[in-house]
C-alpha positions in Angstrom: -0.2 -0.1 0.0 1.2 3.6 -0.8 0.8 6.1 1.6 2.5 9.2 -0.2 4.8 9.9 -3.0 8.0 11.8 -3.2 8.3 15.0 -5.3 11.1 16.8 -6.9 13.5 18.5 -4.5 13.2 22.0 -4.7 15.5 25.3 -3.3 14.2 26.2 -0.1 14.1 29.7 -1.4 14.0 31.2 -5.4 17.5 33.0 -5.1 19.6 31.0 -2.9 19.6 27.3 -4.2 22.0 26.1 -2.1 19.7 24.0 0.4 17.2 21.8 -1.3 14.1 21.0 0.9 12.4 17.0 0.3 8.6 17.6 -0.9 6.2 14.9 -0.4 2.6 14.4 -0.9 0.3 12.2 1.3 -3.2 11.6 1.1 -5.4 13.2 3.6 -5.8 9.5 5.7 -2.4 8.7 5.3 -2.0 11.9 7.2 -4.2 11.3 9.8 -3.4 8.3 10.4 0.2 8.5 10.2 1.5 11.9 10.5 -0.4 13.1 13.5 0.8 10.5 15.4 5.1 11.1 15.1 6.2 12.8 18.1 7.6 16.0 17.1 4.1 16.8 15.1 2.9 19.8 16.6 -0.7 21.0 14.7 -0.6 24.5 16.6 2.8 25.9 15.1 
């Protein structure tokens, strides 16, 4: 079962591309069941 997909890494800012950020696309169900259970997840911030 696939919960999400990785997208092409993009530069953190358009003008400075020496840092890349990974982008992950997940379904709403996967977000609710998996991501919200992560210890470091903070919905308030």
